[in-house]
Chimera marker file (.cmm) of the C-alpha trace (Angstrom):
<marker_set name="trace">
<marker id="1" x="96.905" y="81.054" z="-77.506" r="1" g="1" b="0" radius="0.5"/>
<marker id="2" x="95.447" y="84.471" z="-76.748" r="1" g="1" b="0" radius="0.5"/>
<marker id="3" x="95.990" y="86.116" z="-73.385" r="1" g="1" b="0" radius="0.5"/>
<marker id="4" x="92.730" y="87.124" z="-71.712" r="1" g="1" b="0" radius="0.5"/>
<marker id="5" x="92.209" y="89.162" z="-68.551" r="1" g="1" b="0" radius="0.5"/>
<marker id="6" x="90.167" y="87.604" z="-65.742" r="1" g="1" b="0" radius="0.5"/>
<marker id="7" x="86.832" y="89.378" z="-65.144" r="1" g="1" b="0" radius="0.5"/>
<marker id="8" x="87.302" y="89.277" z="-61.366" r="1" g="1" b="0" radius="0.5"/>
<marker id="9" x="90.973" y="89.849" z="-60.579" r="1" g="1" b="0" radius="0.5"/>
<marker id="10" x="92.127" y="91.194" z="-63.979" r="1" g="1" b="0" radius="0.5"/>
<marker id="11" x="94.974" y="88.629" z="-64.070" r="1" g="1" b="0" radius="0.5"/>
<marker id="12" x="96.200" y="87.749" z="-67.592" r="1" g="1" b="0" radius="0.5"/>
<marker id="13" x="95.947" y="84.055" z="-68.509" r="1" g="1" b="0" radius="0.5"/>
<marker id="14" x="96.012" y="81.891" z="-71.605" r="1" g="1" b="0" radius="0.5"/>
<marker id="15" x="92.630" y="80.821" z="-72.996" r="1" g="1" b="0" radius="0.5"/>
<marker id="16" x="92.105" y="78.373" z="-75.834" r="1" g="1" b="0" radius="0.5"/>
<marker id="17" x="90.227" y="79.795" z="-78.855" r="1" g="1" b="0" radius="0.5"/>
<marker id="18" x="87.487" y="77.137" z="-78.605" r="1" g="1" b="0" radius="0.5"/>
<marker id="19" x="86.881" y="78.202" z="-74.956" r="1" g="1" b="0" radius="0.5"/>
<marker id="20" x="86.314" y="81.766" z="-76.126" r="1" g="1" b="0" radius="0.5"/>
<marker id="21" x="83.946" y="80.620" z="-78.925" r="1" g="1" b="0" radius="0.5"/>
<marker id="22" x="81.792" y="78.775" z="-76.377" r="1" g="1" b="0" radius="0.5"/>
<marker id="23" x="81.699" y="81.806" z="-74.084" r="1" g="1" b="0" radius="0.5"/>
<marker id="24" x="84.121" y="80.294" z="-71.587" r="1" g="1" b="0" radius="0.5"/>
<marker id="25" x="87.595" y="81.434" z="-70.629" r="1" g="1" b="0" radius="0.5"/>
<marker id="26" x="86.441" y="84.402" z="-68.549" r="1" g="1" b="0" radius="0.5"/>
<marker id="27" x="88.041" y="83.461" z="-65.234" r="1" g="1" b="0" radius="0.5"/>
<marker id="28" x="91.617" y="82.559" z="-64.347" r="1" g="1" b="0" radius="0.5"/>
<marker id="29" x="90.812" y="80.051" z="-61.581" r="1" g="1" b="0" radius="0.5"/>
<marker id="30" x="87.988" y="78.143" z="-59.903" r="1" g="1" b="0" radius="0.5"/>
<marker id="31" x="87.954" y="80.721" z="-57.100" r="1" g="1" b="0" radius="0.5"/>
<marker id="32" x="87.375" y="83.598" z="-59.542" r="1" g="1" b="0" radius="0.5"/>
<marker id="33" x="84.823" y="81.507" z="-61.455" r="1" g="1" b="0" radius="0.5"/>
<marker id="34" x="82.854" y="80.974" z="-58.234" r="1" g="1" b="0" radius="0.5"/>
<marker id="35" x="83.005" y="84.689" z="-57.412" r="1" g="1" b="0" radius="0.5"/>
<marker id="36" x="81.810" y="85.521" z="-60.925" r="1" g="1" b="0" radius="0.5"/>
<marker id="37" x="78.764" y="83.278" z="-60.609" r="1" g="1" b="0" radius="0.5"/>
<marker id="38" x="77.758" y="84.774" z="-57.267" r="1" g="1" b="0" radius="0.5"/>
<marker id="39" x="75.404" y="87.405" z="-58.612" r="1" g="1" b="0" radius="0.5"/>
<marker id="40" x="72.692" y="87.013" z="-55.976" r="1" g="1" b="0" radius="0.5"/>
<marker id="41" x="72.183" y="89.017" z="-52.819" r="1" g="1" b="0" radius="0.5"/>
<marker id="42" x="72.114" y="88.552" z="-49.077" r="1" g="1" b="0" radius="0.5"/>
<marker id="43" x="68.568" y="89.368" z="-47.924" r="1" g="1" b="0" radius="0.5"/>
<marker id="44" x="66.676" y="89.073" z="-44.642" r="1" g="1" b="0" radius="0.5"/>
<marker id="45" x="64.034" y="86.405" z="-44.067" r="1" g="1" b="0" radius="0.5"/>
<marker id="46" x="60.658" y="88.165" z="-44.082" r="1" g="1" b="0" radius="0.5"/>
<marker id="47" x="59.537" y="86.296" z="-40.955" r="1" g="1" b="0" radius="0.5"/>
<marker id="48" x="62.538" y="85.864" z="-38.654" r="1" g="1" b="0" radius="0.5"/>
<marker id="49" x="65.031" y="88.401" z="-40.163" r="1" g="1" b="0" radius="0.5"/>
<marker id="50" x="67.735" y="85.743" z="-40.551" r="1" g="1" b="0" radius="0.5"/>
<marker id="51" x="70.271" y="86.652" z="-43.275" r="1" g="1" b="0" radius="0.5"/>
<marker id="52" x="70.019" y="84.345" z="-46.309" r="1" g="1" b="0" radius="0.5"/>
<marker id="53" x="71.546" y="84.203" z="-49.784" r="1" g="1" b="0" radius="0.5"/>
<marker id="54" x="69.181" y="84.273" z="-52.757" r="1" g="1" b="0" radius="0.5"/>
<marker id="55" x="70.272" y="83.834" z="-56.354" r="1" g="1" b="0" radius="0.5"/>
<marker id="56" x="69.373" y="86.336" z="-59.054" r="1" g="1" b="0" radius="0.5"/>
<marker id="57" x="66.809" y="83.851" z="-60.401" r="1" g="1" b="0" radius="0.5"/>
<marker id="58" x="65.086" y="83.611" z="-57.004" r="1" g="1" b="0" radius="0.5"/>
<marker id="59" x="65.084" y="87.392" z="-56.644" r="1" g="1" b="0" radius="0.5"/>
<marker id="60" x="63.456" y="87.885" z="-60.053" r="1" g="1" b="0" radius="0.5"/>
<marker id="61" x="60.860" y="85.106" z="-59.734" r="1" g="1" b="0" radius="0.5"/>
<marker id="62" x="59.349" y="86.235" z="-56.408" r="1" g="1" b="0" radius="0.5"/>
<marker id="63" x="55.930" y="87.845" z="-56.929" r="1" g="1" b="0" radius="0.5"/>
<marker id="64" x="55.624" y="89.107" z="-53.356" r="1" g="1" b="0" radius="0.5"/>
<marker id="65" x="59.290" y="90.168" z="-53.042" r="1" g="1" b="0" radius="0.5"/>
<marker id="66" x="59.314" y="88.314" z="-49.713" r="1" g="1" b="0" radius="0.5"/>
<marker id="67" x="62.110" y="85.826" z="-49.045" r="1" g="1" b="0" radius="0.5"/>
<marker id="68" x="62.216" y="83.045" z="-46.466" r="1" g="1" b="0" radius="0.5"/>
<marker id="69" x="64.906" y="80.919" z="-44.825" r="1" g="1" b="0" radius="0.5"/>
<marker id="70" x="62.658" y="77.827" z="-44.549" r="1" g="1" b="0" radius="0.5"/>
<marker id="71" x="59.255" y="76.431" z="-45.434" r="1" g="1" b="0" radius="0.5"/>
<marker id="72" x="58.066" y="76.955" z="-41.854" r="1" g="1" b="0" radius="0.5"/>
<marker id="73" x="58.845" y="80.690" z="-42.025" r="1" g="1" b="0" radius="0.5"/>
<marker id="74" x="57.010" y="80.867" z="-45.354" r="1" g="1" b="0" radius="0.5"/>
<marker id="75" x="53.978" y="79.071" z="-43.860" r="1" g="1" b="0" radius="0.5"/>
<marker id="76" x="53.891" y="81.479" z="-40.889" r="1" g="1" b="0" radius="0.5"/>
<marker id="77" x="53.873" y="84.464" z="-43.264" r="1" g="1" b="0" radius="0.5"/>
<marker id="78" x="51.262" y="82.887" z="-45.575" r="1" g="1" b="0" radius="0.5"/>
<marker id="79" x="48.908" y="82.112" z="-42.673" r="1" g="1" b="0" radius="0.5"/>
<marker id="80" x="49.049" y="85.744" z="-41.529" r="1" g="1" b="0" radius="0.5"/>
<marker id="81" x="48.803" y="87.215" z="-45.034" r="1" g="1" b="0" radius="0.5"/>
<marker id="82" x="46.006" y="85.063" z="-46.423" r="1" g="1" b="0" radius="0.5"/>
<marker id="83" x="43.564" y="84.872" z="-43.528" r="1" g="1" b="0" radius="0.5"/>
<marker id="84" x="40.130" y="86.388" z="-43.232" r="1" g="1" b="0" radius="0.5"/>
<marker id="85" x="38.908" y="88.131" z="-46.382" r="1" g="1" b="0" radius="0.5"/>
<marker id="86" x="42.072" y="87.281" z="-48.354" r="1" g="1" b="0" radius="0.5"/>
<marker id="87" x="41.654" y="83.504" z="-47.818" r="1" g="1" b="0" radius="0.5"/>
<marker id="88" x="40.487" y="81.525" z="-50.856" r="1" g="1" b="0" radius="0.5"/>
<marker id="89" x="37.580" y="79.937" z="-48.931" r="1" g="1" b="0" radius="0.5"/>
<marker id="90" x="36.313" y="83.164" z="-47.343" r="1" g="1" b="0" radius="0.5"/>
<marker id="91" x="32.504" y="83.352" z="-47.288" r="1" g="1" b="0" radius="0.5"/>
<marker id="92" x="31.758" y="86.862" z="-46.020" r="1" g="1" b="0" radius="0.5"/>
<marker id="93" x="32.405" y="86.018" z="-42.381" r="1" g="1" b="0" radius="0.5"/>
<marker id="94" x="29.475" y="83.597" z="-42.077" r="1" g="1" b="0" radius="0.5"/>
<marker id="95" x="31.619" y="80.595" z="-41.235" r="1" g="1" b="0" radius="0.5"/>
<marker id="96" x="30.445" y="78.954" z="-37.998" r="1" g="1" b="0" radius="0.5"/>
<marker id="97" x="31.223" y="75.441" z="-36.880" r="1" g="1" b="0" radius="0.5"/>
<marker id="98" x="27.655" y="74.244" z="-36.382" r="1" g="1" b="0" radius="0.5"/>
<marker id="99" x="28.731" y="70.767" z="-35.251" r="1" g="1" b="0" radius="0.5"/>
<marker id="100" x="30.596" y="72.306" z="-32.347" r="1" g="1" b="0" radius="0.5"/>
<marker id="101" x="27.530" y="74.330" z="-31.368" r="1" g="1" b="0" radius="0.5"/>
<marker id="102" x="25.345" y="71.223" z="-31.166" r="1" g="1" b="0" radius="0.5"/>
<marker id="103" x="27.986" y="69.197" z="-29.338" r="1" g="1" b="0" radius="0.5"/>
<marker id="104" x="28.545" y="72.001" z="-26.833" r="1" g="1" b="0" radius="0.5"/>
<marker id="105" x="24.838" y="71.899" z="-25.932" r="1" g="1" b="0" radius="0.5"/>
<marker id="106" x="24.956" y="68.097" z="-25.484" r="1" g="1" b="0" radius="0.5"/>
<marker id="107" x="22.632" y="67.346" z="-28.394" r="1" g="1" b="0" radius="0.5"/>
<marker id="108" x="23.213" y="63.688" z="-29.251" r="1" g="1" b="0" radius="0.5"/>
<marker id="109" x="24.761" y="63.252" z="-32.701" r="1" g="1" b="0" radius="0.5"/>
<marker id="110" x="22.168" y="61.047" z="-34.376" r="1" g="1" b="0" radius="0.5"/>
<marker id="111" x="20.340" y="61.551" z="-37.679" r="1" g="1" b="0" radius="0.5"/>
<marker id="112" x="16.741" y="62.682" z="-37.031" r="1" g="1" b="0" radius="0.5"/>
<marker id="113" x="15.390" y="60.731" z="-40.012" r="1" g="1" b="0" radius="0.5"/>
<marker id="114" x="17.273" y="57.421" z="-40.322" r="1" g="1" b="0" radius="0.5"/>
<marker id="115" x="18.781" y="57.359" z="-36.782" r="1" g="1" b="0" radius="0.5"/>
<marker id="116" x="22.333" y="56.877" z="-38.104" r="1" g="1" b="0" radius="0.5"/>
<marker id="117" x="24.895" y="57.391" z="-35.297" r="1" g="1" b="0" radius="0.5"/>
<marker id="118" x="28.095" y="57.411" z="-37.388" r="1" g="1" b="0" radius="0.5"/>
<marker id="119" x="29.720" y="60.788" z="-36.656" r="1" g="1" b="0" radius="0.5"/>
<marker id="120" x="31.701" y="60.648" z="-39.913" r="1" g="1" b="0" radius="0.5"/>
<marker id="121" x="28.546" y="61.038" z="-42.026" r="1" g="1" b="0" radius="0.5"/>
<marker id="122" x="26.602" y="63.475" z="-39.856" r="1" g="1" b="0" radius="0.5"/>
<marker id="123" x="26.172" y="67.134" z="-40.719" r="1" g="1" b="0" radius="0.5"/>
<marker id="124" x="24.103" y="69.989" z="-39.353" r="1" g="1" b="0" radius="0.5"/>
<marker id="125" x="20.894" y="71.045" z="-41.087" r="1" g="1" b="0" radius="0.5"/>
<marker id="126" x="19.179" y="74.427" z="-40.724" r="1" g="1" b="0" radius="0.5"/>
<marker id="127" x="15.467" y="73.713" z="-40.415" r="1" g="1" b="0" radius="0.5"/>
<marker id="128" x="14.368" y="77.021" z="-41.970" r="1" g="1" b="0" radius="0.5"/>
<marker id="129" x="17.216" y="76.720" z="-44.558" r="1" g="1" b="0" radius="0.5"/>
<marker id="130" x="18.610" y="80.101" z="-43.451" r="1" g="1" b="0" radius="0.5"/>
<marker id="131" x="22.340" y="79.679" z="-42.743" r="1" g="1" b="0" radius="0.5"/>
<marker id="132" x="22.405" y="82.952" z="-40.830" r="1" g="1" b="0" radius="0.5"/>
<marker id="133" x="19.811" y="81.752" z="-38.322" r="1" g="1" b="0" radius="0.5"/>
<marker id="134" x="22.004" y="79.804" z="-35.885" r="1" g="1" b="0" radius="0.5"/>
<marker id="135" x="19.455" y="79.519" z="-33.130" r="1" g="1" b="0" radius="0.5"/>
<marker id="136" x="19.751" y="76.150" z="-31.402" r="1" g="1" b="0" radius="0.5"/>
<marker id="137" x="16.093" y="75.336" z="-32.236" r="1" g="1" b="0" radius="0.5"/>
<marker id="138" x="16.899" y="75.827" z="-35.923" r="1" g="1" b="0" radius="0.5"/>
<marker id="139" x="19.772" y="73.275" z="-36.007" r="1" g="1" b="0" radius="0.5"/>
<marker id="140" x="19.496" y="69.494" z="-36.222" r="1" g="1" b="0" radius="0.5"/>
<marker id="141" x="21.667" y="66.478" z="-37.002" r="1" g="1" b="0" radius="0.5"/>
<marker id="142" x="21.184" y="64.747" z="-40.379" r="1" g="1" b="0" radius="0.5"/>
<marker id="143" x="23.361" y="62.272" z="-42.248" r="1" g="1" b="0" radius="0.5"/>
<marker id="144" x="24.586" y="63.423" z="-45.671" r="1" g="1" b="0" radius="0.5"/>
<marker id="145" x="22.097" y="61.180" z="-47.475" r="1" g="1" b="0" radius="0.5"/>
<marker id="146" x="19.068" y="62.460" z="-45.541" r="1" g="1" b="0" radius="0.5"/>
<marker id="147" x="20.354" y="66.031" z="-45.821" r="1" g="1" b="0" radius="0.5"/>
<marker id="148" x="20.442" y="65.638" z="-49.596" r="1" g="1" b="0" radius="0.5"/>
<marker id="149" x="16.912" y="64.196" z="-49.614" r="1" g="1" b="0" radius="0.5"/>
<marker id="150" x="15.542" y="67.031" z="-47.460" r="1" g="1" b="0" radius="0.5"/>
<marker id="151" x="17.001" y="69.727" z="-49.725" r="1" g="1" b="0" radius="0.5"/>
<marker id="152" x="16.376" y="68.135" z="-53.131" r="1" g="1" b="0" radius="0.5"/>
<marker id="153" x="13.277" y="65.973" z="-52.658" r="1" g="1" b="0" radius="0.5"/>
<marker id="154" x="11.481" y="68.128" z="-50.067" r="1" g="1" b="0" radius="0.5"/>
<marker id="155" x="11.155" y="65.325" z="-47.525" r="1" g="1" b="0" radius="0.5"/>
<marker id="156" x="9.380" y="66.565" z="-44.390" r="1" g="1" b="0" radius="0.5"/>
<marker id="157" x="11.115" y="66.216" z="-41.042" r="1" g="1" b="0" radius="0.5"/>
<link id1="1" id2="2" r="1" g="1" b="0" radius="0.2"/>
<link id1="2" id2="3" r="1" g="1" b="0" radius="0.2"/>
<link id1="3" id2="4" r="1" g="1" b="0" radius="0.2"/>
<link id1="4" id2="5" r="1" g="1" b="0" radius="0.2"/>
<link id1="5" id2="6" r="1" g="1" b="0" radius="0.2"/>
<link id1="6" id2="7" r="1" g="1" b="0" radius="0.2"/>
<link id1="7" id2="8" r="1" g="1" b="0" radius="0.2"/>
<link id1="8" id2="9" r="1" g="1" b="0" radius="0.2"/>
<link id1="9" id2="10" r="1" g="1" b="0" radius="0.2"/>
<link id1="10" id2="11" r="1" g="1" b="0" radius="0.2"/>
<link id1="11" id2="12" r="1" g="1" b="0" radius="0.2"/>
<link id1="12" id2="13" r="1" g="1" b="0" radius="0.2"/>
<link id1="13" id2="14" r="1" g="1" b="0" radius="0.2"/>
<link id1="14" id2="15" r="1" g="1" b="0" radius="0.2"/>
<link id1="15" id2="16" r="1" g="1" b="0" radius="0.2"/>
<link id1="16" id2="17" r="1" g="1" b="0" radius="0.2"/>
<link id1="17" id2="18" r="1" g="1" b="0" radius="0.2"/>
<link id1="18" id2="19" r="1" g="1" b="0" radius="0.2"/>
<link id1="19" id2="20" r="1" g="1" b="0" radius="0.2"/>
<link id1="20" id2="21" r="1" g="1" b="0" radius="0.2"/>
<link id1="21" id2="22" r="1" g="1" b="0" radius="0.2"/>
<link id1="22" id2="23" r="1" g="1" b="0" radius="0.2"/>
<link id1="23" id2="24" r="1" g="1" b="0" radius="0.2"/>
<link id1="24" id2="25" r="1" g="1" b="0" radius="0.2"/>
<link id1="25" id2="26" r="1" g="1" b="0" radius="0.2"/>
<link id1="26" id2="27" r="1" g="1" b="0" radius="0.2"/>
<link id1="27" id2="28" r="1" g="1" b="0" radius="0.2"/>
<link id1="28" id2="29" r="1" g="1" b="0" radius="0.2"/>
<link id1="29" id2="30" r="1" g="1" b="0" radius="0.2"/>
<link id1="30" id2="31" r="1" g="1" b="0" radius="0.2"/>
<link id1="31" id2="32" r="1" g="1" b="0" radius="0.2"/>
<link id1="32" id2="33" r="1" g="1" b="0" radius="0.2"/>
<link id1="33" id2="34" r="1" g="1" b="0" radius="0.2"/>
<link id1="34" id2="35" r="1" g="1" b="0" radius="0.2"/>
<link id1="35" id2="36" r="1" g="1" b="0" radius="0.2"/>
<link id1="36" id2="37" r="1" g="1" b="0" radius="0.2"/>
<link id1="37" id2="38" r="1" g="1" b="0" radius="0.2"/>
<link id1="38" id2="39" r="1" g="1" b="0" radius="0.2"/>
<link id1="39" id2="40" r="1" g="1" b="0" radius="0.2"/>
<link id1="40" id2="41" r="1" g="1" b="0" radius="0.2"/>
<link id1="41" id2="42" r="1" g="1" b="0" radius="0.2"/>
<link id1="42" id2="43" r="1" g="1" b="0" radius="0.2"/>
<link id1="43" id2="44" r="1" g="1" b="0" radius="0.2"/>
<link id1="44" id2="45" r="1" g="1" b="0" radius="0.2"/>
<link id1="45" id2="46" r="1" g="1" b="0" radius="0.2"/>
<link id1="46" id2="47" r="1" g="1" b="0" radius="0.2"/>
<link id1="47" id2="48" r="1" g="1" b="0" radius="0.2"/>
<link id1="48" id2="49" r="1" g="1" b="0" radius="0.2"/>
<link id1="49" id2="50" r="1" g="1" b="0" radius="0.2"/>
<link id1="50" id2="51" r="1" g="1" b="0" radius="0.2"/>
<link id1="51" id2="52" r="1" g="1" b="0" radius="0.2"/>
<link id1="52" id2="53" r="1" g="1" b="0" radius="0.2"/>
<link id1="53" id2="54" r="1" g="1" b="0" radius="0.2"/>
<link id1="54" id2="55" r="1" g="1" b="0" radius="0.2"/>
<link id1="55" id2="56" r="1" g="1" b="0" radius="0.2"/>
<link id1="56" id2="57" r="1" g="1" b="0" radius="0.2"/>
<link id1="57" id2="58" r="1" g="1" b="0" radius="0.2"/>
<link id1="58" id2="59" r="1" g="1" b="0" radius="0.2"/>
<link id1="59" id2="60" r="1" g="1" b="0" radius="0.2"/>
<link id1="60" id2="61" r="1" g="1" b="0" radius="0.2"/>
<link id1="61" id2="62" r="1" g="1" b="0" radius="0.2"/>
<link id1="62" id2="63" r="1" g="1" b="0" radius="0.2"/>
<link id1="63" id2="64" r="1" g="1" b="0" radius="0.2"/>
<link id1="64" id2="65" r="1" g="1" b="0" radius="0.2"/>
<link id1="65" id2="66" r="1" g="1" b="0" radius="0.2"/>
<link id1="66" id2="67" r="1" g="1" b="0" radius="0.2"/>
<link id1="67" id2="68" r="1" g="1" b="0" radius="0.2"/>
<link id1="68" id2="69" r="1" g="1" b="0" radius="0.2"/>
<link id1="69" id2="70" r="1" g="1" b="0" radius="0.2"/>
<link id1="70" id2="71" r="1" g="1" b="0" radius="0.2"/>
<link id1="71" id2="72" r="1" g="1" b="0" radius="0.2"/>
<link id1="72" id2="73" r="1" g="1" b="0" radius="0.2"/>
<link id1="73" id2="74" r="1" g="1" b="0" radius="0.2"/>
<link id1="74" id2="75" r="1" g="1" b="0" radius="0.2"/>
<link id1="75" id2="76" r="1" g="1" b="0" radius="0.2"/>
<link id1="76" id2="77" r="1" g="1" b="0" radius="0.2"/>
<link id1="77" id2="78" r="1" g="1" b="0" radius="0.2"/>
<link id1="78" id2="79" r="1" g="1" b="0" radius="0.2"/>
<link id1="79" id2="80" r="1" g="1" b="0" radius="0.2"/>
<link id1="80" id2="81" r="1" g="1" b="0" radius="0.2"/>
<link id1="81" id2="82" r="1" g="1" b="0" radius="0.2"/>
<link id1="82" id2="83" r="1" g="1" b="0" radius="0.2"/>
<link id1="83" id2="84" r="1" g="1" b="0" radius="0.2"/>
<link id1="84" id2="85" r="1" g="1" b="0" radius="0.2"/>
<link id1="85" id2="86" r="1" g="1" b="0" radius="0.2"/>
<link id1="86" id2="87" r="1" g="1" b="0" radius="0.2"/>
<link id1="87" id2="88" r="1" g="1" b="0" radius="0.2"/>
<link id1="88" id2="89" r="1" g="1" b="0" radius="0.2"/>
<link id1="89" id2="90" r="1" g="1" b="0" radius="0.2"/>
<link id1="90" id2="91" r="1" g="1" b="0" radius="0.2"/>
<link id1="91" id2="92" r="1" g="1" b="0" radius="0.2"/>
<link id1="92" id2="93" r="1" g="1" b="0" radius="0.2"/>
<link id1="93" id2="94" r="1" g="1" b="0" radius="0.2"/>
<link id1="94" id2="95" r="1" g="1" b="0" radius="0.2"/>
<link id1="95" id2="96" r="1" g="1" b="0" radius="0.2"/>
<link id1="96" id2="97" r="1" g="1" b="0" radius="0.2"/>
<link id1="97" id2="98" r="1" g="1" b="0" radius="0.2"/>
<link id1="98" id2="99" r="1" g="1" b="0" radius="0.2"/>
<link id1="99" id2="100" r="1" g="1" b="0" radius="0.2"/>
<link id1="100" id2="101" r="1" g="1" b="0" radius="0.2"/>
<link id1="101" id2="102" r="1" g="1" b="0" radius="0.2"/>
<link id1="102" id2="103" r="1" g="1" b="0" radius="0.2"/>
<link id1="103" id2="104" r="1" g="1" b="0" radius="0.2"/>
<link id1="104" id2="105" r="1" g="1" b="0" radius="0.2"/>
<link id1="105" id2="106" r="1" g="1" b="0" radius="0.2"/>
<link id1="106" id2="107" r="1" g="1" b="0" radius="0.2"/>
<link id1="107" id2="108" r="1" g="1" b="0" radius="0.2"/>
<link id1="108" id2="109" r="1" g="1" b="0" radius="0.2"/>
<link id1="109" id2="110" r="1" g="1" b="0" radius="0.2"/>
<link id1="110" id2="111" r="1" g="1" b="0" radius="0.2"/>
<link id1="111" id2="112" r="1" g="1" b="0" radius="0.2"/>
<link id1="112" id2="113" r="1" g="1" b="0" radius="0.2"/>
<link id1="113" id2="114" r="1" g="1" b="0" radius="0.2"/>
<link id1="114" id2="115" r="1" g="1" b="0" radius="0.2"/>
<link id1="115" id2="116" r="1" g="1" b="0" radius="0.2"/>
<link id1="116" id2="117" r="1" g="1" b="0" radius="0.2"/>
<link id1="117" id2="118" r="1" g="1" b="0" radius="0.2"/>
<link id1="118" id2="119" r="1" g="1" b="0" radius="0.2"/>
<link id1="119" id2="120" r="1" g="1" b="0" radius="0.2"/>
<link id1="120" id2="121" r="1" g="1" b="0" radius="0.2"/>
<link id1="121" id2="122" r="1" g="1" b="0" radius="0.2"/>
<link id1="122" id2="123" r="1" g="1" b="0" radius="0.2"/>
<link id1="123" id2="124" r="1" g="1" b="0" radius="0.2"/>
<link id1="124" id2="125" r="1" g="1" b="0" radius="0.2"/>
<link id1="125" id2="126" r="1" g="1" b="0" radius="0.2"/>
<link id1="126" id2="127" r="1" g="1" b="0" radius="0.2"/>
<link id1="127" id2="128" r="1" g="1" b="0" radius="0.2"/>
<link id1="128" id2="129" r="1" g="1" b="0" radius="0.2"/>
<link id1="129" id2="130" r="1" g="1" b="0" radius="0.2"/>
<link id1="130" id2="131" r="1" g="1" b="0" radius="0.2"/>
<link id1="131" id2="132" r="1" g="1" b="0" radius="0.2"/>
<link id1="132" id2="133" r="1" g="1" b="0" radius="0.2"/>
<link id1="133" id2="134" r="1" g="1" b="0" radius="0.2"/>
<link id1="134" id2="135" r="1" g="1" b="0" radius="0.2"/>
<link id1="135" id2="136" r="1" g="1" b="0" radius="0.2"/>
<link id1="136" id2="137" r="1" g="1" b="0" radius="0.2"/>
<link id1="137" id2="138" r="1" g="1" b="0" radius="0.2"/>
<link id1="138" id2="139" r="1" g="1" b="0" radius="0.2"/>
<link id1="139" id2="140" r="1" g="1" b="0" radius="0.2"/>
<link id1="140" id2="141" r="1" g="1" b="0" radius="0.2"/>
<link id1="141" id2="142" r="1" g="1" b="0" radius="0.2"/>
<link id1="142" id2="143" r="1" g="1" b="0" radius="0.2"/>
<link id1="143" id2="144" r="1" g="1" b="0" radius="0.2"/>
<link id1="144" id2="145" r="1" g="1" b="0" radius="0.2"/>
<link id1="145" id2="146" r="1" g="1" b="0" radius="0.2"/>
<link id1="146" id2="147" r="1" g="1" b="0" radius="0.2"/>
<link id1="147" id2="148" r="1" g="1" b="0" radius="0.2"/>
<link id1="148" id2="149" r="1" g="1" b="0" radius="0.2"/>
<link id1="149" id2="150" r="1" g="1" b="0" radius="0.2"/>
<link id1="150" id2="151" r="1" g="1" b="0" radius="0.2"/>
<link id1="151" id2="152" r="1" g="1" b="0" radius="0.2"/>
<link id1="152" id2="153" r="1" g="1" b="0" radius="0.2"/>
<link id1="153" id2="154" r="1" g="1" b="0" radius="0.2"/>
<link id1="154" id2="155" r="1" g="1" b="0" radius="0.2"/>
<link id1="155" id2="156" r="1" g="1" b="0" radius="0.2"/>
<link id1="156" id2="157" r="1" g="1" b="0" radius="0.2"/>
</marker_set>
């Protein structure tokens, strides 16, 4: 049996030829084998600065080069990073919760056409069809069905 030097501690040990053919027989003990596989790095969590170990695979596969200790730290970073204009649903800053506006002014949530009172199916309609005109006189409650009919079949209100 050939004598091979350990890659970690340089200790000479016997290695079987079939180990060497398979690419094994590099380490003299389990301790050295573990040390040889530890090729990652200790990095800081990008949110809380906690020290964490990341493998070489994790280091290479990160697009942002940000590393996190937990899913909650990752979510905190993502919510800061992808808000406003960088959010996937961003619509040029025109997002207003129209339902809240009508409820704040105590306008009863009831469809103006069919008189449906189910809050789950009610939405807010802009009378002049201009989403930027958020004047209270321009907003009204409609159910989804009536809202569709008003926009697509030109039903008068």
